[in-house]
N, C-alpha and C positions, 0 to 999 in steps of 0.2 A: 463488223456491225455487232450490235448487242444480240444476245441469244434470245430464243423464244421462250421466255419464262413469264410468269404472271406479272412480275414487276420490271420487265426489261425496259419499258419506257422510263420508269423511274431510275433505273440503273444508268441509262444514257444521260438523263438530265443531271444525275448526281455527278457523273464524270465531268459534265460540262461545268458544274459549280465548283468542283475541285480545281479544275484548270483555271477558272476565273478567280477563285480565292487565292491561288498561287500568284496570279497576275497582280492581285491587290497587295499581297503581303510584301512581295519583293520591292516594288516601288515605294510602298508605305514605309518599309524599314529604312530605305535610302533617304527618305525626306523627313522622317520623324524627328531626327535630331536638329533639324533646321526650323522646327515649328516655333512660331512666335506670334505675338499680336501683330495684326496688320497695320501698316502705316496708312494714314489717310490718303496718301498718294496712290495706294494700291486698290482703293475702294471707289466704286462708281455708284451714283444714285440718279434716279429720274424723278424730278419734282415739277409740279405745276400748281402754284398757289398765287392767288390774287387777293390783296388786302386781307390777309389772314393773320391769326395769332402766331407769334414766333414759336411758342411751345408746340403748336400743332405741327409745325414743320419739323421740330426736333422729334416728335413722336413718329412721324412718317419715316424719318431717317432710321430710327430704331427698328421699325418694321422691315426695312429693306436691308439691314445689316445686323451684325451681332454686337453692335455697340450700344452703350447706355449713356444718357446725358444726366448731368447734375447741375442745377442752377439755383441762384438765390431767389427769394420771394419776389423782388421787384421785376424780375424777368416775366412774371405771369401777366403783367399788365401791358406788355408790348404788343401792339396790334398794327394792322395796316401794312404788313410786310408782303411783298410780291417777289416771286422768283420762279424762273423756268429753267429746267436743266434736263437734258436728255443724255443719259449714260455719261455724266460728267464726274470728274474726279472730286472726291469729297473735300479735299483740302481747298480746292478752288471754290466749292460751294460755301464752305465755312468762312473763307475770306470775304466772299461777297456778302454773306449774311452779317458778319461782324462789322463791315463797313456801313451797311444799311441800319443796323440796330445799335451800333456803338457798344460792342462788348468784346471781351477777350476770351480766348479759349485755350485749353491745354489738354493733350491726350495723355492719359495715364492708363497704360495697358488697354483695356476694353472700355474705358470710361472717358467721356469728354466733359471736362469741368468748365462751366461757364461762369464768368465773373464780370461785374460792372466795371467799365473803364473809369479809372480814378479821375475825379474832378470834372466829370462830364455827366450830362443827363442822357439817358438812353433815348434815342430818337425813334419815333414811330415810322418814319419813312425817309428815305434819302434818294434823290434822283440819281439814277445810274445810266450810263451811256448804253444805248441799244446795241445789240450784238451785230456782228457782220458775218461774212462768210467767204468761202473759197470755191471757185469753179474753174473748170478747164477741160482738157481732153488728153487722151493717152493714145499714142500711135507708135508703130514700128519705126525705129530710127533709120532703117535701111530702105524700106519700101513706102513708108507713109501710110500703110494700112492701119485702120482703126483697130484697137484691141478691145473687144467686148468682154466685160467681166473682170477687168483689171482692178486690183484692190488699192484703195487710197486710205491711209491711216494717219491720224493726227497723233504724232508721237507724244507719249506721256499721258495719253487719255485713251479711252475706249471708243472715241468717236471715229467713224469711218464710213466708207461707202464703196460701191463698185461702179465701173463705167456702164452706161446703158448701151442700147443697140447701136447708137451712133458713136460710141467711144467717148462720150462726154460724162462728166460727173459734177455734182454740186454738194458742198458741205455748208449747211446754214446753221444759224443759231450759235455762232462761235463768239465768245466775248472778245472785245478788242485786245490785241496783244501781239506778240511775236511767237511763231510756232515753227516746228520742224515737221515736214510732210514726208512720208515714206510711200513710194509707189512700187507695186510688184505685180508680176504676171508670170504664170507657169511657162518655163522655157526662156525667160528673159532675165537679165540682170536687174536687181533692185536699184532704185535711185532714191536718194534722200535730198530734200531741199530745205536748207536751213534758213532761218531768219525770214520766214514768210510772214509779212505784216498783215494783220487783219484790222481794218478800220471800221469804226462804228457806223452802221447803216449802209455799208458798201460791200461789194463782192470783189475780192481779190482774184485776179486771173493768173492761171499757171498752165502752160501747155507742156506736156511731158512726152519725151521720145525715149523708148526703151530699146536697148540693143539685145540681140539674142544672147542667151547664156553661154559662157565658155564651156567647151567640152572637157576642160580640166576640172574634175570633181573637187580638187583641193581648193579651188577658188570659191566654192559655194559655202556661204556662212549662214547659219540659222540663228536667229534671235527670237525665241518663241515663248517668252515669259508673259503669261496671261493669268489673271486672277480667275481661276476656274470656278470659284464659288459664286462669282457675279456674272461670268460670261454667259450670254444667252444661248439657248438651244435653237439651232436654226435647221428647220426641216424645209422640204421643197415647197416654195410658194408659187403663186401664179407667175411672178416675174421670172424666176429661174426656170420654170417649166417652159414658158414661151421662148426664153433664150435658147433652150435646148432644141425646141422645135424649129426655130429660125436658123440656128447654126447647122442643123443636120443637112446632109446631102440628100436625104430621103424624105418621104412624106410620112410624118409622124403625128399621132394624136396622143393625148395624155390626160392624166388626172393628178393633181397635186395633193400633197398632205393638207394644204390649206383648205382645199375644196372638201376633202374628206371630213375634216374636223367640223365643218359647218352642217353636217347631215347626221341622221340617225343610223347610217349604214353600219351594220354589225360585222360584216365580213366582206371579203373581196367580191362575192357574187352580187352584193348590193352596190358596191362601189363601181365596178367596171361597166355596169349597164348604163352609166351616165356618160360614157364616151360616145363619140359620133359613130353611127352605124352598128352599134352593139346592142344585142338583146339577149335575154336569158330564157332558157328552157329548164325549169327546175333550178338546179345549181350549176348548169353548164352554159358556157358562153357561145353565142353565135355572132359572127362578124360578117356584115354585108349579106345576111340571110343564109350563110353557109353553116352547115351542121358543126357540132363541137369537134368532130373528128378532123376538121380542116384547120384547127387552131393548135398552136404549139405554145407551151407555157414555160417561162423561165423565172426562177427566183434567184436574185443576186447573180445572174449569169449562168446558173446551173439549170440544165433542162430537167423538167419534172416528169416523172413517169406517169402513166395513166393511173388515176385514182379509182378506176372502176374495174369491176370484174369482167364486164361484158362488152365494153366498147372503149375506143381510144378517146378519152375525154378526161379533163382535169376538173375536179369539183372545187370551185372557187370558194365554197363555204368553209373549206379547210383553213383559210387564212383570215384571222381576225383583222378588222380594219385598223385597230389600234397599233399594229406593228408595221403598217404600210407607210412608206415615205412618198412613193410616186409609182404610177403605172404608166408605162409607155406602150403604145400599140403601133406596130409596124405592119402595114397592110400591103406593102409592095416589096418585092425581092431586091437583094443587093449581093455583091460578091461575098461580103463578110457575114451575111446572114445564112443560117442553115436553109437548105432547099426544101425540107420536108414540111411545108405548110401551104395551104391554099387560101384560107380566109385571112390569116394574120398571125403574127407573133406577139404575144403579150409578155412584156418584161416587167416583173414586179420587183421593185427595190424596197427592201425593208429599211426601217430606220437605222441610221448609222451611228457609230460612236462619235462623240463630239469633244471639243476642247471645253469641257464643262464638268462640274461635279454637282449632280442633282439626283434627288429621289422624286419619282412621280408615281402617284397612286390613283387608281380610279375604281369606282364601284358603281354598279348600275343594276336596275331591275326593270322588267316590263310586265305589264298586265294584259292578258288576253281578254278582250271585252266579252267574248262568248263563252270561254271555258275556264277562265281564271277562277280559282278557289272552288272548282267542282270536281267530282269524282270521274277519273278516266280509267279505262281498262288497261291492264298490264298483265304480264304473265306471272304465274305463281313461283317460277324458278328464279326470282330476283335474288341477287347476291348483295351482301353487306357492303361490298366495295363498288357497287354500281355508280354511286355519286361521284367517284373519282375515275370512272371509266376503266376499272380494273376487274370487271366481272366475267371475263372470258373463261378463265381456268375453272371457275366454279360451275360452269355450264357444260363442260366437256363430258360427253357420254361415250365417245368412240373407244378410249383405252380399255373399257370393260368388255369390248366386243372382239378384240383382236385374236383372242385365243379360245373362242367358243368351241366346244366339242361338236362333232358332226351329229346332225339330227338322226341320220340313218343308223349310226353306230351307237350313239349314246344320247338318246332323246331325253331321258330323265335328267341326266347331268347338265345337258344344254339348257333345259328349261329352268333348272335351279339357279344356274348362273345368270340367266336373264332376269330373274327376280331381284337381283342386286343392282340392276341398272338404274340410273337416275330417272325418276318418274317423268312423265310428260307434263307439259305446262297445262294449267287450267286458267280460264279467265277470272280475274278478280279486280276489284276496283281500289284505287288509291287516290288521295287528294292531289289536285294540281295547284300548287302554290305559285308564287311569282317566279318567272324566269330571272336568272341573275348571272352576273359576270363580275370578275375581279381582274385587275391588271396592276402590274408593278414594273417600272423601268428604273434602272440605276445607271446613270452616266458617271464616268470618272475619267480623269486625264492626269498624266504625270509627265514631267519634263526631266529626263535623265541625261545630263550633259546637254547636247544639242539635239537629242532625239525625243520626239514627242510620241507618247503612247496614249491612245484614246480607246475607251472601252464602253460598251453598252451591254447590259444584261436585262432581258425582258422575260417576264413570266405572265401568262394569262390563263384564266379559267372561265368557262362558260357552261351553264346548265340551262337546258331548255326542254319544256314539254309542250306538246301541241296535239290537237286532234284534227285530222284532215279527213274529209269525206270525198269520195270519188264515185260518181255515177257513170255507168257505161251501158249502152244499149247496142247490141249487135243483132244483125238479122241477115237472112239470105235473100235470094231473089224470089222466093215464094211468098208473096204478100197478098193477103186477103183484104179486099176493100169493103167488106160488108160490115165494118165497124165491130167486128167480133174478135179477130185474132190475127196473128202473123205467124205462119208456120216456120219453124226453125229458128225463131228469134230467141235471144238471150238477154235478160235484163238483170243487172247486179248493182249493188250499192256497197262499196267498201268503206268501212270506218276504220281508219288507221291511227292508232294512238302511238306516239313515239316519244321516247325519252332520250335526249341527246346530251352528251358531255364532250367538251372539247378542252384539251390541255395543250398549251403552246409554250415553247421555250425558244428564245433567240439569244445568240451570243455574237457580238461583233467586236473584234479586237483589231485595231489598225495602228500601224507604226509609220510615222512620218520621219524618215531619216533626214531628209532635207526637202527643199522645194521640188527636186527632180526625181526623188526616189521614195516610193511608198509601198508598203506591204500590208496585206490584210488577211484576216481569218474570219469567216462567217459560218455560223452553224445555226440550223433551223430544225426544230423537232416539233412534231405535231401528232396528237392522238385524237381521233374522233370515234367515240363509242355510241352506237345507236341501238336502242332496244325498241323493236316495233312489234305491236300486236294488232292483228287485223281480223275483223269479223265481217263477212260479206254475205248477206242474204241474196239469193239468186232465184230468179223465175225463168223457167224454160218453156217456150211456147211450142205446143204440139197439138194433140187432139183436145187437151184441156185449155180453157181460156182463162188465165188469171195473170195478175201482174203484181209488182211490188206494192202498189198502192192498195191492193185488196187487203182485207182484214185477216185472211187466213195465213198461217205460218208459211215460211218459205224454206227451200233448201239453204243450207249454211255451209260456207267454206271458212275455215280458220287458218291463220298463219301466225307463227311466232318466229322472229329472227333477231338474234343478237349479233351485231357485227362490229368489229374493231378495225379501223384503218389507221395504220401508223406510217408516217412519212418523215424521213430524215434527209437532210442535205447539208453537207459540209464542204468547204472549199478554201484553198489558199490562193491568193492572187497577188499580183504585183504590177506596178506601172513605173516606167523609167523614161526619163527625158534626157537624151544625150545630144544637145545642140538641136540640129534639125531632124534627128532620128528619135522616134518614139516607139517604145515596145511595151506591150501589156500582155500578161499571161494569166492563166488560172488552171488549177487542177483540183478536181473535187470528186466526191462520191455521193451517190444518193441511194436510198433504200426505201422501198414501199412494201407494206404487207397488209393484206386484207384477210381477216380471219373471222369465219363464221363457225363458232364451236357447235351450235345447235340451231338448225332451222327445222321447224315442224309444220307440216301441212296436213289438214284434216278436212274430209268431205262428209257431210251428213245430209241424207235425203229425207225430206219430210214425208211421212206415211199418211196420205190422205185417204185412209180406208177406215170403215167402221171398227174393224177389229184392232186397229193400231192407232186410233185417233189420239193426236197429241204426242206421238212418239216419233223419234228420228231413227233412221237405219244407219248402223255402223257396219261398214263392209269389211270383209276379210277375204280378198280374192285368193285364188290358188297360186297365182304368180305375182311377181313384183312389177307387173306392167301398169298398175294403177293403185288407187286406194290411198291410205294414210301412210305418211312417211316421215322420217327424220334424216337430216343430212348435215354434213360438215364440209366446209370449203376452206382452203388455204391458197392464197395467191401471193407470191413474193416476186419482187423485181429488184435486182441489184444493178446499179448503173455506175459507170465510170466515165469521166469527161475531162479532156485536156484541150487547151487551145493556146495559140500564140498568134499575136497580131503585130504587124510592123508597119510603121508609117514613116515615109521619108519625104520631107518637103524640099524638093530640088530648088525651088524659088517660090516667089509669091504667087505664081500662076500655075505651077505644076506640082502635083503630089502623087506619090506612088504608095499603094497599099498592097500588102501581101500577108498571107498567113495560112494557118492550117488548124485542123481540129480532129480529134478522135473521140468517138462515142461508142461505148460498149454497154449493151443492155441485155440482161438475161432474165427472162420471166418464166416462172414455173407455176403450174397449177395442179393441185391435187384435191380430189373430192371423194367423199364416202357417202353413198346413198343407201339407206336401209328402209325396208317396207315391212309392215305387218301383214302376214299372210296366214292361211290355215292349211293344215294337212287333213284332207277330208276322209272321214270314215263312213262307209255305207251311204254315200251320197248326201250327207247332211249339208244343209245350206249354211254358208259361213256368214251369218248375219246376227247382229244384236239390235234390239229395239229398246231405246231408252229415252226419257224426257230430258231435254236441255243438256246434252252430253258435254257441251263446252264448259260447264260449271264443275264437272268432276272427272276431267280427263286423266288426272293423276291416279284415280281409282280404276277407271275403265281400262287404262293401259298400264296398270300397276302390276304387282307381283301375282295377284289372283288370276290374271289373264292366262298365265302359262301353266296349264294343268293337263297332265296326260290322261285324265279321266274324261275330258270333253270328247264329244263326238267329232268335232272339228278342232283339232289341237292347234292353238295359235302359236305362231313363231315370228321371229324378227330376223330378216335375212338381208344379206348384202347384195346390192345390184352391181354386177360385174361389168357394167357398161364402160366403154373406153372413155373416161372423162378426165384423164390425167395427161398433161403434156408439158413440154419445155420448149421455149422459143428463144433463139439467140439472134441478136441483131447488132451488127458492128458496122460502123461507118467511118471511113477515112476520107477526109476532105481537105482540099487545098484551093486557094483562090488568089487571083491577081486583079487588082483594080487600078484605075488611073483617073485622076481628076485634073481637068485643064480649064483654066479661065481664059476667056478671049475678049477682045474689044474692050480693054480696060475694065475687065471684070463685069461687063454687062451680061456676058453669057458664061455659064459654068456647065461643063460637060463632065459627067461621072459615069464610068462604065467598067465592065470587066466580065470575068467568067469564073464560075465555081465548078469544080469537079468533085463528084462524090462517088466513091467506090463502096459498095454495100455487100455485106454477107447477111442473108436472112434465111434461117433454117428452122423448120418445125420438127420436133422429135416426139414420138409417141410415148406411152407409159413404160415401154421396155427400153427406152433410150435410143431407139432406131430412128434414123432420119426418114421423114415422110417425103417421098419424091414423086408420088403419082396418086391419082384419084381413079378408083375403079367404080364405074357406074353401070348398073344393070340396064340393058336395053333389049327387051324381049328375051330371047334365049341366049343373048350374047352379053359379054362384059366389055364395055368401052373403057379403054385406058387413056387417061388424060395426064400429060406431064405437067408438073407444077412450075410456076415461074421461079427462077433462081437456081441455086441459092446465091450465085454471084451476079451482081448487077452493077452497072456503071452509068453515070449520067453527067452530061455537060449542061450547065445551067447559066446561060448568058443573061446580062441585064445592062440597061443603058438609060441614063437620065440626063435631062437638059433643064437648066434653070435660066430664065430670062429675068435679070434684076432690073425691073422697069424703073424703079426709083429706090431710094434708100430704104423705104418702108413698104415696098410693094414688089412682088415677084410672081412669075408664072412658071410652074413646074410641069414637066411631062416625063413619063417613064414607061419602060417595058421590061419584062423579065419572065423567066420560066421557073416554075416550082413543081413540087411533087406532093402527092398524097399517098403515103405508104399504108398498106394494109396492116391492121393491128394484129398482134399475136392471137388474141382471143377470137378474132374474126376468122382466122384460118384454121382453128381447131374445131373438133366435133364435140367439144364439151357443151353440156347443157347447164345453163345457169338460170335459176328461178329467182326473180325479183318480187318479193312480197309487196314492197312499197309501190312498185309500178304495175303489178299485176301482169307481168310479162315473163315469158320463157325465151331466153336467147340461145341460139345455136350457131354453129360456124360453117365456113365454106372454104375448103382447102384450095380450091382453084382460083381464089380471089387474086386479082392483079393490082399492082400499083397504078394510080391515076396520075396523069400529067396535066399541068395547067399553063396556059399563056395568059399573062396579066398585063393590062395597060391602064395607065392613070393620067389624068390631066387635072391640075389644081392651081387656082389663083389664091394668093395669100396677101393680106393687107394688115399692117401693124400700125394703128393710129397712135399708140403710145407703147411704153415698155410693158404694160400689163393688159393691153387690149389687143384683140385679134379677130379678124374676119377672114373666112375662107369659103370657097365654093369649088366643087370638083366633080368630075365625071370619071367613071371607071368601067372596065370591060374585062370579062374573064371567059376563056374557052377551056372546057375540061374534056379531056379524052379518057374514056373508061371511068367515069365517076362512080364512087362507091356509095351506096345507100342501103338502108334496111328495107327488106321486103317483108311485109307482115300479113299474117292470116289468123283468123279467129277459130277458137274451139270453145267447147263448153266450159273448160277450166280456166283458160287464159288466152292472151294474145301471144303468138309466136313471132319472133323476129329473126331474120337471117340477112347477113351482109351479102350483097351481090354487086356485080359490075353492070352498069348500063353503058350504052355506046358513047354518048356525048352529051354535053350540056353547055349552055351559054348564059352569061349574066351581064346585065346592063344596069348601071345605077348612077345616082347623083347624090351629093352630100353638101350641106351648108352648115357651117359652124361659126358661132359668134361668142366673144367674150367682151363685154362692153359695160363701162360705167355710165350712169345717166347724168353725169355732171354737165353735159352739153345742153341740158334743158334749162332755160332761164328761170329757175326757181331756186331759192337759197338752199333748200334741203335736198335737192335732187341728187347731189353727189353721194348721198348716203345709200343709194340704190345701185346695184349692179346685176348683170345678167350673164349667165353662162348657158347657152342653148345650142342645140343642133337638131337637124332634121335630115333624114335620108330616105331615098326611094330606090327600090331594087326590083328589077324585072328579071325573072329567070325562066329558062325553058330547057327541059331535058327530053331527049329522045327516049320515049318510054318503051324501049325494047332491050333485052338482055344482051350483054357481051359475054359474060360468064356467070352462070347461076348455080352451078353445083348440082348435086344429086337429090337435094331435099325439096326443091321447088317443083311441084307437080303441075303448075299452071303458069301461063305467061300473063303479063299485065295487059291492060287494054292498049291497043296499038294507036295511041294518040299522044301528042306531046303534052306536058304538064309542067308546073313549077317544081323546083328542087324541094325535097323534103326539108322542113324547117324554115322555108322562105317566109320572110315578113316584108311585104312590099313597103309599108310606111312605118317609120320609127320617129318619135319625137321625144327629146329629152330637154327639159327646161328647168333652170334653177334660178330663182329670184332671191337676191340677198339684200338685207337692210342692216346697217350698222349705225347705232346711235353714238355720236362722238363724245357725248358727256358721260353717259353711264356705261359705255362700251357694250351695250346689249346688241346681240346679233339675232336676227330673225331670218329664216330661210324657208322657202317653199320649193319643194322638189317634185316635179311632175314627169311622168313617163307615159307615153302612149304607144301601144303596139297594135298594128292593124291585123286583119285576118291572116292566120298562119296555117300552112299545110303541115299537119303533124305526122300523118302516116299514110303510106300508100301500100298497095298489095293486091290481094285477091279481088277481082272485079265483082264478085258476088256481093260484097259489102259496101263498095264505094270508098272513096278517099275520105279521111277524117280531117276536117278543118276546125281550127279553134277560132272563135269569134274575137273581134277586136276588144281590147280592154285597156283601162288606164288606171294609174296609181298616183296617189298624192301623199306626200309626207310633209309635216310641219315641224320645224325645229326652232327652239328658243335657247340661246346660250347667254348666260349672265355671269361675268366675272364677279367674284366676291372678295374684294381686297386683293392683296398681292399674290396669295398662294392658291386660292380656291376658285373653281369654275363650276357652275351649275348648268346642266343640260337637261332639257325636258322636251316633250313633243309627242306627236301621234304618227304612227307608221301605218300606211295603208288606210287613209282616212275614208275613202269611198267604200271599201270592203265589198267589192262586187265579185260574185261568183264568176269563175271562168267556164264558159260554156262552149260546146262544139256541136258540129253537125256532119252528116254524111253526104257527100256529093255523089249521088247515084247516077247522074247523067254526065259526070266528068267534065263539066265546063267551068268549074271553079266559082260558080255563082249560087248564092243561097236564095232560093225562091220558094219559101214555104207556102205561098198562096197559089202556086200552080197546082191544079188538080190533075188526077190521073186520067187515063183515056176514057174510063167509064163515068167521068164526072164526079167522082168521089175522092175524098182524101183519106189516106190510111189513119187509123187511130194513133199510131206511133210514127209521126212524121220526121222529116230529116233533121229538124232543129233540136231533137231530144237525144242526140247520140252521146253526149257527155256533159257533166257538170261537176266542177271541182270547187270546193269552198276556199275562201281566202281568210286570212287572219288579220284583225286589227289589233295593234299593240299601243298601249300608253306607256311611254318611256320616262324614266327619271334616273339621272346619274350625276355623280359629283366626282371631280378630279382635283388633285392637289399636287403642287410642285414645291419642293423644299431644297 
């Protein structure tokens, strides 16, 4: 992997481009000598003209090709010409036009010369025979089984199609004549049908039977000559997605590239929430109401490491929507799927290389209707490279502190060296302009001999600034109902200004040796840089009664964090078809790094005394137990993955599946925490009193602070808390599966078992294995052995499918899965999240959870692109892992613990339907993709293992799982205008009441109120090459609010009064309020 230097992201991308350039030059050199002007037989065009001028048709052909026309003056007067052509050879188009308009033509290099036919008058119109077509079916020659997705090509043209769900195909709009048809399907021998006659106005019938391919590779021939300049780019559409869902042995949901393109979704976190049963918490995915820790993410078959420092979760905002081809969501286990998931597996497929040569560009901007073009706070330590996400090295302060002299031995020398340290941040304002993004895709393809090489290189850049406000109100059980105060309450309002930069590079290089053997290389690199500045007024309730809404100043907490997340994933893969034997494999490595070079936390207490009116107190305690601090964090995870899958079709009714996988993940965490303290002389008080200290922090904590003449000498000291760890996790897995069809394929049974052998070990900062937890209990020390490090699991699964009809089926399934404790959750490292206002710690005695999963689903396919499904599901979890939270004056603390058990029950409905069944002429312009889900969860609210940091038990009553959202609704309405190709989409999401946090019973559980979102998107093609997209994101712009459930019944009842008949001033509905952002979007894309 690339080294940790300022430009190591650029170094990795540069290496990628060098490899890519080499790939371009070699094939380019081989084919350069063969360059020539294209024959009209090699060029295809698409035309649709009715009673139009002949010259207008010529101009359209020029737009679609690199050709130019030359014609005499009399051609200008020719009108009334009609022609329709879809990806039709240009020589055939010219022949048809010359017959209709009585002219002759001749190609001279890149020019087509038009001349009037001698002795004839040019005709304005000529009657031409209407086209015909070809239809038929494709089946297995031995078994008669229909072949879905077989390719049908009209030889000598680019016209073609594939068979539908029933194995049938239709080619329409073909001019009368005699043609050769070629039919192919993976694993079968190609067939050519010559002299297929197409008659005007009629459909010719042809039924095709294909035989399995010979195992002798020498018999396989490849004829792959395609005009890459005119060949279309084909991403996953609704038809191919539904084909995948229908053909799968499992229960799968998904989102296609076609659906993504119709929305304003900027990244995968926007995209994935439109799938059935999926919701989002910030940038993290929840499936069926289960927390992000229960989700496992794969990109192009590679397991992704956790992108977070404090929990096992993958931030989906790392992936720009423009590189996504499809997302498939597996919510039920199978022998070939890894066992470490509870909610689901999300497989993200990036766009792949194509048999095409294209440049694609896109540029877009969005305007924040509340803060656009206003001044937002930021830190004064901004770097010149921040706009490129390269500002980490300029903020490092730790290297200057590694060799500080001892204060006890050399105080003067130590303080002099501290004076050279990079100053602290101060708040300052800068202009918030438009958010913006740029993207570039380059597709290319070469044919070398009989081997086809396809390539895609993609680069993307996004810059975004935003202001988020977060209101929180915490309080204890000491509530005064006299409308005066609440003892022990804490009220704070965080204003968080963030600047985010995302860089993304994608390389996809695939080699098609022949129809049976393919090799691939995929590389994905991503950098996310976030600069967050937070200012939080805070009111603490005690003997004085005031609140944030009062006019007097408040205590202030400041936070500055610059964080860079780097993610790299690269893999080699291959697929091989040897008759009835199929083998696919992959080997890859991943790398994740989260680097915080400087995180600064400051606390200032307002002095509400006559002698210090208008001043704030800056504390310098005598120890590093509190006060103002600067910290640096580095987390790295290196992963290695290999897998091999084998499929053997014994016959049409029996299939054997087997395979194995190896995963190795090593995660290291190191942090350095420094505090400003004082060395007291003669009992002097370590305080400073200054006005608005946040505006001149660089001076307050600058060189003048370190002075040996002070009564209380200020110092900057290292906190030696054990915050460093290394975690190793290796998994060896093997599986065996069997699929059996019964009763003439009316029933399909698929089942098997997966075995996983795991090594999981935590190491402390000295590199020693952590094997026990020592917990004080009175005067004794209780020693608890930790789980592992060697663990093994048998994970069975079984599915049955009843094929009720050709387009209707009923599926049922059961399987066991795991939820493994995350490295960070088992360490005692403290992580402060300024953006969330939380402090995360770990639990060494945490154990893995196990799950039993059951599903039942009915599926109906009205057509190849329509789908209706309804299902039920159930999960039982043993030792579920959740965060236990408790409040303090500074922040919320969170710790992962095991509860005893939990149960989930749910139902889902999904529909993809065109409105063409409505008896209105324009109804088929509308279509709907929608889903709704309901989830009921219940967890036994008592600990199985809680570790030594939790000093209280939760309330002994059952409750929902944290993160549970009972109702989810996703609805997408689409409209397409057939004439102008305008597309309009309305995207709606509804999320019901959600349990966000549980913990200490003094505060009650935190619930988030229901909220909904609406996006409007308009897409307008502009000519052949350009597309305009505009719209509004988050049209409603509703704040997200929350409340505390102090009686633990899950019901919000603000009108219920207290026992003495009065209602407290700060009632339960005021626990939280987060703003949301409305964006007005405008973007343009181009393809050449």
